[in-house]
C-alpha positions in Angstrom: 21.3 -4.8 72.4 23.7 -4.1 75.1 26.5 -1.4 74.6 29.0 -1.7 77.3 32.1 0.5 77.8 35.2 -0.6 76.3 37.4 -2.9 78.5 34.2 -3.3 80.7 35.1 -6.7 82.1 38.6 -5.5 83.4 37.1 -2.2 84.8 34.8 -4.1 86.8 37.2 -6.8 87.9 39.3 -4.1 89.4 37.0 -3.3 91.7 34.8 -5.2 94.3 31.2 -4.1 94.7 30.1 -3.0 98.2 27.6 -4.8 100.1 24.0 -3.8 100.0 23.7 -0.5 101.9 21.8 -0.5 105.3 19.0 1.9 103.8 17.1 1.4 100.6 16.7 4.2 98.1 13.4 4.7 98.9 13.9 5.5 102.3 15.3 9.1 101.1 13.1 12.0 102.1 11.3 13.3 99.4 12.6 16.6 97.9 12.6 18.7 95.1 13.6 17.2 91.9 17.4 16.9 91.7 18.2 18.6 94.8 21.3 16.2 94.9 22.8 19.1 92.8 22.8 21.3 95.7 25.3 19.8 98.3 26.1 21.1 101.5 29.2 23.7 101.7 32.6 22.1 100.7 35.2 21.8 103.7 38.2 24.2 103.3 41.0 22.2 101.3 44.4 23.2 100.2 44.9 23.2 96.3 48.1 20.9 96.9 45.8 18.2 97.9 45.5 17.0 94.3 43.1 14.4 95.0 40.5 16.8 96.4 39.5 18.3 93.2 38.5 17.8 89.6 41.2 19.8 87.4 39.4 21.1 84.4 41.7 22.8 81.8 41.4 26.5 81.5 44.3 27.6 79.2 47.3 26.2 77.7 50.2 27.8 75.7 53.4 26.5 74.2 57.0 27.8 75.0 56.4 30.9 72.7 52.8 32.0 74.6 51.0 30.5 71.8 47.5 29.0 72.4 47.5 25.3 72.1 44.4 24.8 70.1 44.5 21.0 69.8 43.5 20.9 73.8 40.4 22.4 72.9 38.5 20.5 70.7 35.3 20.3 72.3 34.5 23.8 74.1 31.5 22.4 76.0 33.6 20.1 77.9 37.1 21.1 79.0 39.8 18.1 79.5 39.8 17.0 83.1 42.3 15.6 85.4 41.9 13.5 88.5 44.4 12.3 90.9 43.4 9.1 93.0 45.7 6.6 94.9 48.8 7.2 92.6 46.9 7.1 89.8 46.3 10.0 87.2 43.1 9.8 84.6 42.3 12.1 82.1 38.4 12.6 80.8 36.5 15.0 78.3 38.0 14.1 75.3 37.5 10.9 73.0 39.2 8.3 75.1 39.8 8.0 78.8 43.3 8.3 79.5 45.3 7.0 82.5 48.7 6.3 84.3 50.7 6.4 87.3 52.0 9.5 88.9 53.9 10.6 91.8 54.1 14.2 93.4 57.4 15.0 95.1 57.4 19.1 96.0 57.2 21.1 93.3 57.4 18.0 90.8 54.9 15.8 89.0 56.2 12.4 87.3 53.8 10.9 85.1 54.3 7.2 84.1 53.5 5.9 80.7 49.6 6.6 79.9 47.3 4.1 78.4 43.9 4.7 77.1 40.9 3.1 75.7 40.6 2.5 72.2 37.4 4.5 70.8 37.3 5.8 67.6 36.1 9.5 67.5 36.1 11.9 64.6 38.8 14.8 64.5 39.8 16.7 66.0 39.0 15.0 69.3 41.4 12.1 68.2 44.1 14.8 68.0 43.2 16.0 71.4 43.9 12.7 73.2 47.2 12.7 71.5 48.1 16.3 72.3 47.3 16.2 75.9 48.9 12.6 76.5 52.1 13.8 74.8 52.4 16.7 77.1 51.7 14.9 80.5 53.9 11.8 80.3 57.2 12.5 82.1 58.2 15.3 84.5 56.3 18.6 84.9 57.0 21.5 87.1 53.9 21.7 89.4 52.4 25.0 91.2 49.0 25.2 93.0 47.3 28.6 94.3 44.9 28.4 97.2 42.4 30.7 95.6 38.7 30.5 95.2 38.7 28.2 93.0 42.0 26.7 93.3 44.5 26.9 90.4 47.0 24.3 89.2 49.8 25.0 86.7 51.8 22.2 85.1 54.8 23.1 82.9 56.0 20.5 80.5 59.6 19.9 79.4 59.2 21.6 76.3 58.2 24.7 78.0 54.2 24.5 77.4 52.0 25.4 80.4 48.6 23.9 81.4 46.5 25.8 83.5 43.5 24.1 85.7 40.7 25.1 87.7 39.6 22.9 90.5 36.4 22.1 91.4 35.6 20.0 94.6 34.9 16.2 94.4 31.9 14.6 95.9 34.6 13.2 98.5 35.5 16.7 99.4 32.1 18.2 99.3 30.5 15.5 101.5 33.1 15.3 103.8 34.5 11.3 103.3 34.7 8.5 100.8 31.3 7.4 99.5 30.1 3.8 99.6 30.5 2.4 96.1 27.3 0.4 94.7 25.7 -0.4 91.3 22.3 0.7 90.5 20.2 -0.7 87.4 17.8 2.4 86.3 14.6 1.4 84.6 13.9 2.8 81.2 10.9 4.8 82.0 10.2 7.2 85.1 7.2 6.5 87.1 4.7 8.8 88.7 5.6 9.4 92.5 4.1 11.6 95.1 5.4 14.9 96.1 3.6 17.4 98.3 5.0 20.4 96.3 5.5 19.1 92.7 2.4 17.9 90.7 2.5 15.2 88.5 6.3 14.4 89.8 8.1 11.5 87.7 10.8 9.5 89.5 13.7 7.2 88.8 12.8 3.6 89.2 16.5 1.7 90.6 17.4 -1.3 92.2 20.6 -2.7 93.2 22.8 -5.2 91.5 25.9 -6.7 92.1 29.1 -8.1 90.1 31.8 -10.6 91.1 35.5 -10.3 91.0 35.1 -11.2 87.1 33.1 -8.5 86.3 30.0 -10.7 85.8 26.5 -10.2 87.4 26.1 -12.1 90.5 23.3 -12.8 92.8 19.9 -11.9 92.6 18.9 -8.0 92.4 17.3 -6.1 94.9 13.7 -5.0 94.7 12.9 -1.9 92.1 12.8 1.1 94.4 11.3 4.8 93.7 14.2 7.4 93.8 12.8 10.8 94.7 16.1 12.7 93.9 18.1 12.5 90.8 21.6 10.8 90.5 24.0 13.5 90.3 25.9 13.4 87.2 23.4 11.0 85.4 21.1 12.4 82.7 18.2 10.0 82.0 17.0 9.2 78.4 13.4 7.6 78.3 13.5 4.3 76.9 17.0 3.5 78.0 17.9 1.1 80.8 21.3 1.7 82.3 23.5 0.3 84.8 25.4 2.8 86.8 28.3 2.3 89.4 27.6 5.2 91.7 28.9 6.6 95.4 26.5 7.0 98.0 27.0 9.8 100.5 25.4 10.8 103.3 24.7 14.6 104.1 25.7 16.1 107.4 24.0 18.3 108.0 20.9 17.6 106.1 19.6 20.6 104.2 15.7 21.3 105.2 14.6 20.6 101.4 16.8 17.5 100.6 17.3 14.0 101.3 20.1 12.9 103.7 21.3 10.5 100.8 23.0 11.7 97.7 23.9 9.4 94.6 26.9 10.5 92.3 27.3 8.7 88.9 30.8 7.4 88.5 30.6 5.3 85.5 27.7 3.6 83.1 28.1 0.2 83.0 25.8 -1.1 80.6 23.1 0.9 78.4 20.5 -0.7 76.3 17.2 0.6 74.4 14.3 -1.2 75.7 
C-alpha cells in the first residue's frame, strides 16, 4: 500500500515538474559511493542573506534566561528554519510548518503559520506549538558573519532563539538546481566500479506529474545511479518517488561525478 505525505496533491500542484534533463543519470561519471556528500567549497555568502542557509536551532532562552526545553524534544534532529521567496518553513519537528515572512532591516515579520496535521507522540506535538507561537508576529533579527554564520531572533515576549547556518545546496553548488522527480527501485543492483568490489547502486527513472499532482506520461528508462542521492537513505524493499534537485559541479572533483542529486521531498513510499 502506498503511503503519501499529507497534502500531497496540494504540494505537487504547487510546482510544475521540469522537462527531462539533457543527461541521463547513468551518464554521471562513476565515483566512490555517496561522493555526493563531498561538494565543492561553498562561495562566501553573507549571513544576512537568509535564504542562502539552513538555520538550525542551537539555543533558546526565555526573557529570564531559562532554557526553553520544549524546543529541544528531539536531541538528534534540531528544529530548522528555511527562507525562500517570501516563505518561511520550519522542519525537524513532528509537522512541517510554514507561512509568509518579510525582512525589513533588523526586523522579521512572520504571518500566520499553518502546518500539516500528522499526529505524533509528546513531546513532539508540544514542540510544534512552542516554535509556532514564538515565530508568529514581529521579531528582532540579528546576524553574524562568523564561520558558521549565526542568526538570533528575539520574540515580543523577550525569548531569544539562536541558530547556526549551514549552506543550502544552491549556495554550495553556485546556483539553483533543476527540479525533477525520480522513482527509486526497491532493491539496489550490482554495478561495476574499478575501485570498489561488489558495488551496489541505486536504480532510478524519471517520472512526471501534471498540475493536479497526478502522474503524467510514461516514465523514463531505468538507469543505474553510481552516486547516492544526497539527503536520502535507501531502505531495501521500499520503492520511493522523490522530488530532487539536480546540480552540476563546477569545478568537478577528480573522484566524483559532475552531477549531484539532492533530496527535497519523498512523494510516495511503498513496501514491495
